[in-house]
C-alpha positions as CSV (number, residue, x, y, z in Angstrom):
1,M,-89.6,-10.1,154.4
2,E,-92.4,-12.1,153.8
3,Q,-96.0,-10.5,155.7
4,H,-98.4,-12.6,156.8
5,R,-102.3,-12.1,155.6
6,S,-104.5,-11.2,158.9
7,R,-107.8,-13.2,157.2
8,P,-108.6,-15.7,155.1
9,P,-108.6,-14.8,151.1
10,N,-112.3,-13.2,150.2
11,D,-113.4,-16.0,148.0
12,G,-116.3,-14.4,146.1
13,R,-119.6,-15.3,148.6
14,R,-120.9,-12.5,150.8
15,R,-122.1,-13.3,154.2
16,G,-125.6,-14.6,154.5
17,M,-125.5,-16.6,150.8
18,P,-124.9,-20.4,150.9
19,Q,-121.7,-22.1,149.9
20,G,-122.0,-23.6,146.7
21,S,-123.3,-19.6,145.2
22,L,-121.2,-16.8,144.2
23,P,-122.4,-13.0,143.5
24,S,-124.1,-12.9,140.1
25,Q,-121.3,-10.8,138.7
26,A,-119.2,-13.7,139.7
27,R,-121.4,-16.3,137.3
28,P,-120.5,-18.0,134.1
29,G,-121.9,-15.3,131.1
30,G,-123.0,-13.2,132.9
31,E,-126.2,-14.4,134.1
32,R,-128.7,-12.8,136.6
33,G,-130.0,-15.1,139.2
34,P,-132.8,-14.8,141.6
35,G,-130.7,-12.9,143.9
36,S,-130.2,-10.2,141.8
37,R,-130.9,-6.5,142.0
38,T,-133.2,-6.7,138.7
39,A,-135.0,-9.8,140.1
40,R,-135.6,-8.4,143.3
41,A,-136.5,-4.4,142.5
42,L,-140.4,-4.6,142.7
43,R,-141.6,-8.7,144.6
44,P,-144.1,-8.3,146.3
45,D,-143.0,-9.0,149.8
46,Q,-140.6,-5.6,150.2
47,A,-143.6,-3.3,148.4
48,A,-144.7,-2.9,151.9
49,R,-141.8,-2.2,153.1
50,T,-140.8,1.3,150.7
51,V,-139.5,4.0,152.6
52,P,-142.3,7.1,152.5
53,P,-140.2,10.5,151.2
54,G,-140.9,12.1,154.0
55,A,-139.5,9.1,156.3
56,R,-136.5,9.9,154.6
57,L,-135.2,12.8,156.4
58,S,-135.9,11.6,159.6
59,N,-132.6,9.0,158.9
60,L,-130.7,11.8,157.1
61,R,-126.9,10.8,158.8
62,L,-124.0,13.8,158.0
63,T,-120.5,13.1,158.7
64,G,-118.9,14.6,161.3
65,L,-117.2,17.0,158.6
66,G,-120.4,17.6,156.7
67,G,-122.6,18.5,160.2
68,G,-119.9,21.0,160.5
69,L,-120.4,22.4,157.1
70,F,-124.4,22.2,157.6
71,C,-124.2,24.0,161.0
72,V,-121.8,26.4,159.9
73,V,-122.6,27.7,156.1
74,T,-126.6,27.4,157.7
75,M,-125.3,30.1,160.4
76,F,-123.3,32.4,158.3
77,L,-126.3,32.9,155.8
78,L,-128.6,32.8,158.5
79,G,-127.0,36.1,159.5
80,C,-126.6,37.9,155.7
81,A,-129.8,37.5,156.0
82,D,-130.9,38.6,159.1
83,Q,-127.9,41.8,157.9
84,F,-130.2,41.7,154.5
85,L,-133.9,41.7,155.5
86,F,-134.0,43.2,159.2
87,G,-130.6,45.1,159.5
88,G,-128.8,43.1,161.9
89,S,-131.4,42.3,164.8
90,L,-128.7,39.9,167.3
91,P,-132.0,37.9,169.1
92,L,-133.6,37.1,165.6
93,Y,-130.4,35.3,164.8
94,G,-130.0,34.0,167.9
95,V,-133.7,32.9,167.7
96,L,-132.4,30.7,164.3
97,F,-129.5,29.8,166.0
98,L,-131.5,27.2,168.1
99,P,-133.4,24.7,165.9
100,V,-130.3,24.7,163.8
101,C,-128.3,23.5,166.9
102,A,-131.1,20.8,167.6
103,L,-130.8,19.3,164.0
104,T,-127.0,20.1,163.9
105,A,-127.0,17.7,166.4
106,L,-129.6,15.3,164.8
107,W,-128.7,15.3,161.2
108,V,-125.2,13.8,163.0
109,R,-124.5,10.6,162.4
110,D,-124.3,8.2,165.6
111,G,-120.5,7.9,165.3
112,D,-119.6,11.3,165.2
113,L,-122.1,12.4,167.4
114,L,-119.3,14.5,169.6
115,T,-118.6,16.8,166.9
116,A,-122.5,18.2,167.6
117,P,-121.9,20.2,170.6
118,V,-118.7,20.8,169.3
119,V,-119.4,22.8,166.1
120,V,-121.9,24.8,167.2
121,P,-120.1,27.6,168.9
122,I,-117.9,28.3,166.0
123,A,-120.9,28.4,163.6
124,F,-122.5,31.1,166.4
125,A,-119.1,33.1,165.5
126,V,-118.9,32.6,161.7
127,G,-122.7,33.6,161.7
128,L,-121.9,36.7,163.2
129,L,-119.5,38.4,161.0
130,P,-121.8,39.7,158.8
131,L,-124.0,40.9,161.9
132,A,-120.5,42.8,163.4
133,A,-120.8,46.5,162.6
134,G,-117.3,48.1,161.1
135,G,-116.3,49.3,157.6
136,G,-112.7,47.9,158.9
137,L,-111.2,45.3,160.0
138,L,-110.9,45.8,164.0
139,D,-113.8,47.5,163.6
140,R,-115.7,43.8,162.5
141,L,-113.1,42.3,165.3
142,M,-114.8,44.4,167.8
143,G,-118.2,44.5,166.7
144,L,-117.9,40.2,166.6
145,V,-116.5,40.6,169.9
146,T,-119.3,42.8,171.4
147,G,-122.2,40.3,169.2
148,L,-120.8,37.3,171.3
149,A,-119.9,38.7,174.4
150,T,-123.9,40.4,174.3
151,Q,-125.7,37.1,172.9
152,A,-123.8,34.4,175.0
153,G,-127.2,33.5,176.4
154,W,-128.6,32.6,172.8
155,L,-124.8,30.8,172.0
156,Y,-125.2,28.3,175.4
157,G,-128.6,28.0,174.5
158,G,-127.6,26.6,171.8
159,A,-124.8,24.5,173.1
160,L,-127.0,23.3,175.3
161,I,-129.4,22.1,173.2
162,A,-126.8,20.0,171.1
163,C,-125.4,18.6,174.3
164,A,-129.0,17.6,175.4
165,F,-129.5,16.1,172.1
166,T,-125.9,14.2,171.5
167,L,-126.5,12.9,174.9
168,V,-129.8,11.5,174.0
169,R,-128.4,9.8,171.0
170,R,-125.6,8.4,172.5
171,V,-127.4,6.8,175.6
172,R,-130.0,5.1,172.7
173,W,-126.2,4.1,170.6
174,V,-124.7,2.8,173.6
175,R,-128.4,0.5,174.8
176,Q,-128.5,-0.2,171.4
177,R,-125.4,-2.2,171.3
178,R,-124.9,-3.8,174.1
179,R,-128.5,-5.0,173.3
180,G,-127.0,-6.6,170.4
181,R,-124.3,-8.2,172.1
182,D,-126.6,-9.9,174.6
183,V,-128.3,-11.2,171.8
């Protein structure tokens, strides 16, 4: 059975390039023209558009999985550090949880925004593992359940922060997409 193509074949042109021009790799002899990266690297008009190093962190975007891993690993490491340095102070752990929630919600990319409020409670529980008192498995499990019950305020506060940042970012993203369609 023959299958038909759903889009036109690629003739080597890129979006925004004039009809007769080909990418530098497709030119005969491999010569580089004015549109190549090496020719564009140090143009004076682009020197003003360089991004300062501090602004790169504000544009940092993680995938949903990356944001989840960031949050879980950070909370586990903070739980280990809290146990080692302060003997397992649960209020300190809760205070450290709040900025991690905010950063997770800010650093997740727009398409994966809804993963931030989901992963935050999971990360809180994983971070409590080093803080749970006890020697055996059942003792640790009981310490984890007790920690989750007694520190529920921090857990809900962090989840609320993540939800608030996610909601604000999602509304801004939808408005930008609508503006882009209207233009």
